[in-house]
N, CA, C and O atoms as a GROMACS GRO file, in nm:
protein
  424
    1MET      N    1  11.949   6.065  11.585
    1MET     CA    2  11.943   6.200  11.607
    1MET      C    3  11.991   6.258  11.468
    1MET      O    4  12.093   6.209  11.420
    2GLN      N    5  11.933   6.348  11.407
    2GLN     CA    6  11.962   6.406  11.295
    2GLN      C    7  12.019   6.548  11.309
    2GLN      O    8  11.945   6.639  11.346
    3VAL      N    9  12.154   6.570  11.280
    3VAL     CA   10  12.208   6.695  11.291
    3VAL      C   11  12.244   6.762  11.153
    3VAL      O   12  12.292   6.700  11.058
    4THR      N   13  12.216   6.890  11.155
    4THR     CA   14  12.246   6.961  11.015
    4THR      C   15  12.350   7.055  11.059
    4THR      O   16  12.333   7.130  11.155
    5ILE      N   17  12.468   7.052  10.983
    5ILE     CA   18  12.571   7.159  10.996
    5ILE      C   19  12.590   7.244  10.888
    5ILE      O   20  12.613   7.198  10.776
    6THR      N   21  12.584   7.356  10.910
    6THR     CA   22  12.583   7.467  10.797
    6THR      C   23  12.699   7.569  10.843
    6THR      O   24  12.722   7.593  10.962
    7ALA      N   25  12.760   7.619  10.751
    7ALA     CA   26  12.862   7.721  10.772
    7ALA      C   27  12.826   7.858  10.680
    7ALA      O   28  12.782   7.846  10.566
    8ARG      N   29  12.843   7.958  10.729
    8ARG     CA   30  12.827   8.082  10.673
    8ARG      C   31  12.961   8.146  10.628
    8ARG      O   32  13.038   8.198  10.710
    9HIS      N   33  12.990   8.140  10.484
    9HIS     CA   34  13.122   8.196  10.435
    9HIS      C   35  13.230   8.120  10.493
    9HIS      O   36  13.337   8.174  10.519
   10LEU      N   37  13.209   8.004  10.513
   10LEU     CA   38  13.329   7.916  10.554
   10LEU      C   39  13.304   7.779  10.487
   10LEU      O   40  13.192   7.748  10.446
   11GLU      N   41  13.409   7.700  10.477
   11GLU     CA   42  13.389   7.561  10.430
   11GLU      C   43  13.414   7.464  10.545
   11GLU      O   44  13.507   7.481  10.623
   12VAL      N   45  13.331   7.367  10.554
   12VAL     CA   46  13.327   7.273  10.667
   12VAL      C   47  13.424   7.160  10.610
   12VAL      O   48  13.390   7.097  10.510
   13THR      N   49  13.525   7.139  10.666
   13THR     CA   50  13.618   7.019  10.639
   13THR      C   51  13.564   6.898  10.679
   13THR      O   52  13.485   6.901  10.774
   14PRO      N   53  13.592   6.777  10.618
   14PRO     CA   54  13.572   6.646  10.672
   14PRO      C   55  13.617   6.614  10.811
   14PRO      O   56  13.559   6.533  10.883
   15HIS      N   57  13.715   6.674  10.841
   15HIS     CA   58  13.779   6.639  10.985
   15HIS      C   59  13.695   6.723  11.096
   15HIS      O   60  13.660   6.678  11.205
   16LEU      N   61  13.670   6.851  11.046
   16LEU     CA   62  13.561   6.936  11.146
   16LEU      C   63  13.431   6.871  11.151
   16LEU      O   64  13.368   6.867  11.257
   17ARG      N   65  13.385   6.818  11.036
   17ARG     CA   66  13.251   6.757  11.047
   17ARG      C   67  13.249   6.636  11.149
   17ARG      O   68  13.163   6.628  11.237
   18THR      N   69  13.344   6.547  11.134
   18THR     CA   70  13.349   6.428  11.222
   18THR      C   71  13.376   6.469  11.367
   18THR      O   72  13.326   6.408  11.462
   19TYR      N   73  13.460   6.579  11.382
   19TYR     CA   74  13.481   6.632  11.521
   19TYR      C   75  13.339   6.678  11.585
   19TYR      O   76  13.306   6.646  11.699
   20ILE      N   77  13.267   6.750  11.504
   20ILE     CA   78  13.154   6.802  11.540
   20ILE      C   79  13.037   6.687  11.582
   20ILE      O   80  12.966   6.694  11.683
   21GLU      N   81  13.033   6.594  11.492
   21GLU     CA   82  12.950   6.474  11.516
   21GLU      C   83  12.991   6.400  11.627
   21GLU      O   84  12.902   6.353  11.698
   22LYS      N   85  13.122   6.379  11.660
   22LYS     CA   86  13.162   6.313  11.784
   22LYS      C   87  13.118   6.378  11.912
   22LYS      O   88  13.075   6.313  12.008
   23LYS      N   89  13.132   6.512  11.910
   23LYS     CA   90  13.093   6.600  12.025
   23LYS      C   91  12.953   6.600  12.054
   23LYS      O   92  12.908   6.595  12.169
   24ILE      N   93  12.877   6.608  11.938
   24ILE     CA   94  12.726   6.612  11.958
   24ILE      C   95  12.660   6.486  11.984
   24ILE      O   96  12.544   6.482  12.025
   25SER      N   97  12.739   6.373  11.959
   25SER     CA   98  12.679   6.240  12.010
   25SER      C   99  12.693   6.226  12.153
   25SER      O  100  12.623   6.141  12.208
   26LYS      N  101  12.779   6.301  12.227
   26LYS     CA  102  12.776   6.303  12.372
   26LYS      C  103  12.648   6.380  12.430
   26LYS      O  104  12.600   6.355  12.541
   27ILE      N  105  12.607   6.465  12.354
   27ILE     CA  106  12.479   6.539  12.392
   27ILE      C  107  12.352   6.452  12.392
   27ILE      O  108  12.260   6.470  12.471
   28ALA      N  109  12.355   6.352  12.294
   28ALA     CA  110  12.238   6.264  12.273
   28ALA      C  111  12.247   6.162  12.404
   28ALA      O  112  12.143   6.100  12.426
   29ARG      N  113  12.351   6.139  12.486
   29ARG     CA  114  12.356   6.061  12.586
   29ARG      C  115  12.266   6.115  12.696
   29ARG      O  116  12.199   6.039  12.767
   30TYR      N  117  12.265   6.245  12.708
   30TYR     CA  118  12.178   6.294  12.820
   30TYR      C  119  12.027   6.300  12.806
   30TYR      O  120  11.958   6.301  12.908
   31ASP      N  121  11.976   6.304  12.694
   31ASP     CA  122  11.848   6.280  12.673
   31ASP      C  123  11.819   6.207  12.547
   31ASP      O  124  11.854   6.257  12.440
   32HIS      N  125  11.757   6.094  12.553
   32HIS     CA  126  11.728   6.007  12.430
   32HIS      C  127  11.615   6.065  12.357
   32HIS      O  128  11.588   6.014  12.248
   33GLN      N  129  11.544   6.162  12.399
   33GLN     CA  130  11.433   6.228  12.317
   33GLN      C  131  11.484   6.338  12.232
   33GLN      O  132  11.400   6.401  12.169
   34VAL      N  133  11.612   6.371  12.220
   34VAL     CA  134  11.658   6.484  12.139
   34VAL      C  135  11.640   6.423  11.993
   34VAL      O  136  11.700   6.322  11.958
   35LEU      N  137  11.559   6.488  11.917
   35LEU     CA  138  11.519   6.438  11.798
   35LEU      C  139  11.617   6.493  11.681
   35LEU      O  140  11.674   6.412  11.607
   36GLU      N  141  11.634   6.627  11.666
   36GLU     CA  142  11.711   6.691  11.568
   36GLU      C  143  11.788   6.812  11.619
   36GLU      O  144  11.752   6.872  11.719
   37GLY      N  145  11.895   6.846  11.549
   37GLY     CA  146  11.980   6.948  11.591
   37GLY      C  147  12.016   7.028  11.469
   37GLY      O  148  12.003   6.981  11.356
   38GLU      N  149  12.064   7.157  11.494
   38GLU     CA  150  12.105   7.242  11.390
   38GLU      C  151  12.234   7.311  11.440
   38GLU      O  152  12.227   7.368  11.549
   39ILE      N  153  12.357   7.312  11.371
   39ILE     CA  154  12.468   7.380  11.422
   39ILE      C  155  12.506   7.481  11.291
   39ILE      O  156  12.513   7.441  11.175
   40ILE      N  157  12.525   7.603  11.330
   40ILE     CA  158  12.560   7.713  11.242
   40ILE      C  159  12.696   7.765  11.271
   40ILE      O  160  12.710   7.815  11.383
   41LEU      N  161  12.796   7.762  11.195
   41LEU     CA  162  12.939   7.796  11.208
   41LEU      C  163  12.950   7.926  11.125
   41LEU      O  164  12.906   7.930  11.010
   42PHE      N  165  13.015   8.040  11.188
   42PHE     CA  166  13.050   8.167  11.118
   42PHE      C  167  13.161   8.231  11.193
   42PHE      O  168  13.196   8.197  11.306
   43ARG      N  169  13.210   8.322  11.125
   43ARG     CA  170  13.326   8.419  11.171
   43ARG      C  171  13.259   8.557  11.194
   43ARG      O  172  13.184   8.614  11.114
   44ASP      N  173  13.299   8.606  11.325
   44ASP     CA  174  13.258   8.736  11.358
   44ASP      C  175  13.371   8.824  11.409
   44ASP      O  176  13.407   8.819  11.527
   45ARG      N  177  13.422   8.901  11.326
   45ARG     CA  178  13.541   8.981  11.339
   45ARG      C  179  13.656   8.898  11.391
   45ARG      O  180  13.730   8.841  11.311
   46ALA      N  181  13.678   8.886  11.532
   46ALA     CA  182  13.800   8.838  11.588
   46ALA      C  183  13.774   8.683  11.640
   46ALA      O  184  13.869   8.616  11.682
   47PHE      N  185  13.657   8.636  11.635
   47PHE     CA  186  13.607   8.520  11.700
   47PHE      C  187  13.537   8.424  11.598
   47PHE      O  188  13.472   8.472  11.506
   48GLU      N  189  13.548   8.302  11.611
   48GLU     CA  190  13.487   8.188  11.536
   48GLU      C  191  13.369   8.158  11.632
   48GLU      O  192  13.387   8.140  11.753
   49ILE      N  193  13.231   8.152  11.566
   49ILE     CA  194  13.129   8.127  11.657
   49ILE      C  195  13.052   8.006  11.601
   49ILE      O  196  13.037   7.989  11.481
   50ALA      N  197  13.005   7.926  11.694
   50ALA     CA  198  12.917   7.817  11.674
   50ALA      C  199  12.787   7.829  11.744
   50ALA      O  200  12.781   7.834  11.867
   51GLU      N  201  12.677   7.834  11.663
   51GLU     CA  202  12.544   7.842  11.733
   51GLU      C  203  12.474   7.700  11.715
   51GLU      O  204  12.486   7.634  11.611
   52GLY      N  205  12.406   7.660  11.817
   52GLY     CA  206  12.344   7.528  11.817
   52GLY      C  207  12.199   7.542  11.869
   52GLY      O  208  12.169   7.621  11.959
   53LYS      N  209  12.104   7.453  11.802
   53LYS     CA  210  11.970   7.456  11.836
   53LYS      C  211  11.926   7.317  11.835
   53LYS      O  212  11.929   7.261  11.726
   54PHE      N  213  11.882   7.248  11.943
   54PHE     CA  214  11.847   7.117  11.957
   54PHE      C  215  11.696   7.106  11.996
   54PHE      O  216  11.653   7.165  12.095
   55HIS      N  217  11.617   7.028  11.916
   55HIS     CA  218  11.472   7.012  11.941
   55HIS      C  219  11.458   6.880  12.008
   55HIS      O  220  11.507   6.780  11.955
   56SER      N  221  11.390   6.873  12.134
   56SER     CA  222  11.355   6.751  12.191
   56SER      C  223  11.200   6.747  12.176
   56SER      O  224  11.142   6.838  12.117
   57SER      N  225  11.133   6.642  12.230
   57SER     CA  226  11.009   6.622  12.226
   57SER      C  227  10.915   6.734  12.311
   57SER      O  228  10.798   6.762  12.285
   58HIS      N  229  10.989   6.784  12.408
   58HIS     CA  230  10.910   6.863  12.489
   58HIS      C  231  10.976   7.016  12.505
   58HIS      O  232  10.912   7.107  12.559
   59PHE      N  233  11.098   7.031  12.456
   59PHE     CA  234  11.168   7.168  12.485
   59PHE      C  235  11.282   7.191  12.366
   59PHE      O  236  11.317   7.099  12.293
   60ILE      N  237  11.326   7.300  12.359
   60ILE     CA  238  11.422   7.339  12.262
   60ILE      C  239  11.553   7.406  12.344
   60ILE      O  240  11.539   7.496  12.426
   61VAL      N  241  11.667   7.355  12.312
   61VAL     CA  242  11.782   7.404  12.376
   61VAL      C  243  11.869   7.482  12.279
   61VAL      O  244  11.904   7.431  12.173
   62THR      N  245  11.904   7.603  12.313
   62THR     CA  246  11.988   7.681  12.213
   62THR      C  247  12.106   7.726  12.300
   62THR      O  248  12.098   7.740  12.422
   63ALA      N  249  12.222   7.748  12.224
   63ALA     CA  250  12.339   7.805  12.293
   63ALA      C  251  12.423   7.864  12.180
   63ALA      O  252  12.398   7.845  12.061
   64LYS      N  253  12.525   7.935  12.227
   64LYS     CA  254  12.624   7.999  12.138
   64LYS      C  255  12.765   7.994  12.203
   64LYS      O  256  12.792   8.042  12.313
   65GLY      N  257  12.855   7.927  12.115
   65GLY     CA  258  12.982   7.917  12.172
   65GLY      C  259  13.080   7.993  12.094
   65GLY      O  260  13.056   8.005  11.974
   66GLN      N  261  13.192   8.048  12.144
   66GLN     CA  262  13.292   8.115  12.056
   66GLN      C  263  13.416   8.085  12.114
   66GLN      O  264  13.428   8.052  12.232
   67GLY      N  265  13.527   8.098  12.016
   67GLY     CA  266  13.661   8.069  12.047
   67GLY      C  267  13.752   8.129  11.935
   67GLY      O  268  13.705   8.188  11.837
   68LYS      N  269  13.881   8.110  11.954
   68LYS     CA  270  13.969   8.156  11.838
   68LYS      C  271  13.969   8.076  11.722
   68LYS      O  272  14.005   8.129  11.617
   69ASP      N  273  13.933   7.946  11.722
   69ASP     CA  274  13.916   7.867  11.615
   69ASP      C  275  13.781   7.794  11.628
   69ASP      O  276  13.708   7.811  11.725
   70LEU      N  277  13.750   7.710  11.520
   70LEU     CA  278  13.618   7.648  11.526
   70LEU      C  279  13.607   7.539  11.620
   70LEU      O  280  13.499   7.515  11.674
   71TYR      N  281  13.715   7.470  11.644
   71TYR     CA  282  13.723   7.360  11.740
   71TYR      C  283  13.692   7.414  11.876
   71TYR      O  284  13.622   7.350  11.955
   72GLU      N  285  13.741   7.523  11.903
   72GLU     CA  286  13.733   7.578  12.042
   72GLU      C  287  13.587   7.625  12.055
   72GLU      O  288  13.527   7.601  12.160
   73ALA      N  289  13.525   7.690  11.954
   73ALA     CA  290  13.392   7.719  11.956
   73ALA      C  291  13.288   7.616  11.967
   73ALA      O  292  13.185   7.639  12.030
   74VAL      N  293  13.313   7.487  11.902
   74VAL     CA  294  13.233   7.381  11.916
   74VAL      C  295  13.251   7.321  12.055
   74VAL      O  296  13.152   7.271  12.109
   75ASN      N  297  13.360   7.323  12.113
   75ASN     CA  298  13.374   7.278  12.258
   75ASN      C  299  13.291   7.382  12.354
   75ASN      O  300  13.218   7.339  12.444
   76ASP      N  301  13.304   7.490  12.334
   76ASP     CA  302  13.235   7.588  12.419
   76ASP      C  303  13.086   7.570  12.401
   76ASP      O  304  13.011   7.574  12.499
   77LEU      N  305  13.041   7.549  12.281
   77LEU     CA  306  12.903   7.518  12.251
   77LEU      C  307  12.843   7.393  12.307
   77LEU      O  308  12.731   7.394  12.356
   78THR      N  309  12.915   7.289  12.301
   78THR     CA  310  12.873   7.169  12.355
   78THR      C  311  12.864   7.168  12.504
   78THR      O  312  12.772   7.114  12.564
   79ASP      N  313  12.978   7.238  12.569
   79ASP     CA  314  12.971   7.253  12.718
   79ASP      C  315  12.846   7.319  12.763
   79ASP      O  316  12.777   7.269  12.851
   80LYS      N  317  12.812   7.443  12.696
   80LYS     CA  318  12.689   7.510  12.735
   80LYS      C  319  12.572   7.432  12.712
   80LYS      O  320  12.479   7.441  12.792
   81LEU      N  321  12.563   7.347  12.603
   81LEU     CA  322  12.435   7.269  12.576
   81LEU      C  323  12.426   7.163  12.679
   81LEU      O  324  12.314   7.142  12.727
   82THR      N  325  12.526   7.092  12.720
   82THR     CA  326  12.532   6.992  12.822
   82THR      C  327  12.476   7.051  12.958
   82THR      O  328  12.386   6.994  13.021
   83VAL      N  329  12.532   7.163  12.995
   83VAL     CA  330  12.481   7.233  13.126
   83VAL      C  331  12.337   7.253  13.119
   83VAL      O  332  12.272   7.228  13.220
   84GLN      N  333  12.277   7.295  13.011
   84GLN     CA  334  12.137   7.328  12.997
   84GLN      C  335  12.063   7.202  13.004
   84GLN      O  336  11.965   7.200  13.079
   85LEU      N  337  12.096   7.091  12.934
   85LEU     CA  338  12.026   6.976  12.941
   85LEU      C  339  12.032   6.910  13.089
   85LEU      O  340  11.936   6.852  13.137
   86GLU      N  341  12.149   6.924  13.152
   86GLU     CA  342  12.168   6.869  13.287
   86GLU      C  343  12.063   6.928  13.379
   86GLU      O  344  11.998   6.862  13.461
   87ARG      N  345  12.051   7.078  13.355
   87ARG     CA  346  11.958   7.148  13.446
   87ARG      C  347  11.825   7.114  13.411
   87ARG      O  348  11.750   7.087  13.505
   88HIS      N  349  11.781   7.108  13.299
   88HIS     CA  350  11.645   7.054  13.264
   88HIS      C  351  11.611   6.928  13.318
   88HIS      O  352  11.507   6.916  13.381
   89LEU      N  353  11.698   6.820  13.297
   89LEU     CA  354  11.673   6.684  13.349
   89LEU      C  355  11.657   6.689  13.500
   89LEU      O  356  11.570   6.622  13.556
   90GLU      N  357  11.748   6.775  13.572
   90GLU     CA  358  11.748   6.782  13.732
   90GLU      C  359  11.604   6.837  13.759
   90GLU      O  360  11.544   6.790  13.856
   91LYS      N  361  11.542   6.932  13.682
   91LYS     CA  362  11.412   6.997  13.717
   91LYS      C  363  11.306   6.881  13.707
   91LYS      O  364  11.225   6.863  13.798
   92ILE      N  365  11.308   6.800  13.591
   92ILE     CA  366  11.226   6.694  13.578
   92ILE      C  367  11.236   6.593  13.696
   92ILE      O  368  11.136   6.548  13.751
   93ARG      N  369  11.356   6.563  13.730
   93ARG     CA  370  11.379   6.457  13.849
   93ARG      C  371  11.303   6.509  13.978
   93ARG      O  372  11.224   6.441  14.043
   94THR      N  373  11.338   6.637  14.006
   94THR     CA  374  11.285   6.693  14.131
   94THR      C  375  11.138   6.708  14.133
   94THR      O  376  11.073   6.700  14.237
   95ARG      N  377  11.089   6.728  14.020
   95ARG     CA  378  10.933   6.736  14.007
   95ARG      C  379  10.882   6.588  14.040
   95ARG      O  380  10.794   6.572  14.125
   96ARG      N  381  10.933   6.489  13.978
   96ARG     CA  382  10.895   6.366  14.003
   96ARG      C  383  10.904   6.321  14.150
   96ARG      O  384  10.816   6.255  14.205
   97ARG      N  385  11.012   6.359  14.208
   97ARG     CA  386  11.025   6.337  14.354
   97ARG      C  387  10.918   6.393  14.445
   97ARG      O  388  10.862   6.326  14.532
   98ARG      N  389  10.894   6.516  14.420
   98ARG     CA  390  10.796   6.600  14.494
   98ARG      C  391  10.647   6.522  14.470
   98ARG      O  392  10.576   6.489  14.565
   99ALA      N  393  10.615   6.502  14.348
   99ALA     CA  394  10.496   6.438  14.309
   99ALA      C  395  10.483   6.305  14.371
   99ALA      O  396  10.369   6.275  14.407
  100GLY      N  397  10.580   6.219  14.392
  100GLY     CA  398  10.583   6.088  14.465
  100GLY      C  399  10.558   6.095  14.608
  100GLY      O  400  10.487   6.012  14.665
  101ARG      N  401  10.620   6.202  14.675
  101ARG     CA  402  10.597   6.225  14.814
  101ARG      C  403  10.453   6.287  14.843
  101ARG      O  404  10.404   6.278  14.955
  102ALA      N  405  10.398   6.340  14.754
  102ALA     CA  406  10.264   6.413  14.790
  102ALA      C  407  10.167   6.292  14.788
  102ALA      O  408  10.073   6.292  14.867
  103LYS      N  409  10.185   6.190  14.700
  103LYS     CA  410  10.086   6.084  14.702
  103LYS      C  411  10.100   6.003  14.807
  103LYS      O  412   9.994   5.958  14.851
  104THR      N  413  10.204   5.970  14.864
  104THR     CA  414  10.216   5.876  14.957
  104THR      C  415  10.217   5.940  15.105
  104THR      O  416  10.228   5.868  15.205
  105GLY      N  417  10.204   6.074  15.111
  105GLY     CA  418  10.203   6.149  15.242
  105GLY      C  419  10.066   6.139  15.317
  105GLY      O  420  10.060   6.159  15.439
  106GLY      N  421   9.967   6.112  15.248
  106GLY     CA  422   9.834   6.126  15.332
  106GLY      C  423   9.746   6.014  15.331
  106GLY      O  424   9.641   6.018  15.394
   0.00000   0.00000   0.00000
């Protein structure tokens, strides 16, 4: 998975970059079809904000996390992304179950 990390009016330290890559690698475990991702870091008055957009073969997941520092914003972002991925994968599983029952039912 290819991840692009950009910052608006901020500098991304090497420690922050490795932290983000470690957190994002957990997202790739949920769906092996996640092809590329983009993370944008910026400051908005009182909060640090991390926006993420991940492209899969069939859908796009976007989320926005905020916190007092960038690490907290990245944690919030990854939590929101994993919830969306889990919800999407559960929809796929239930569709497959219903389709399997319809074929064997008659």
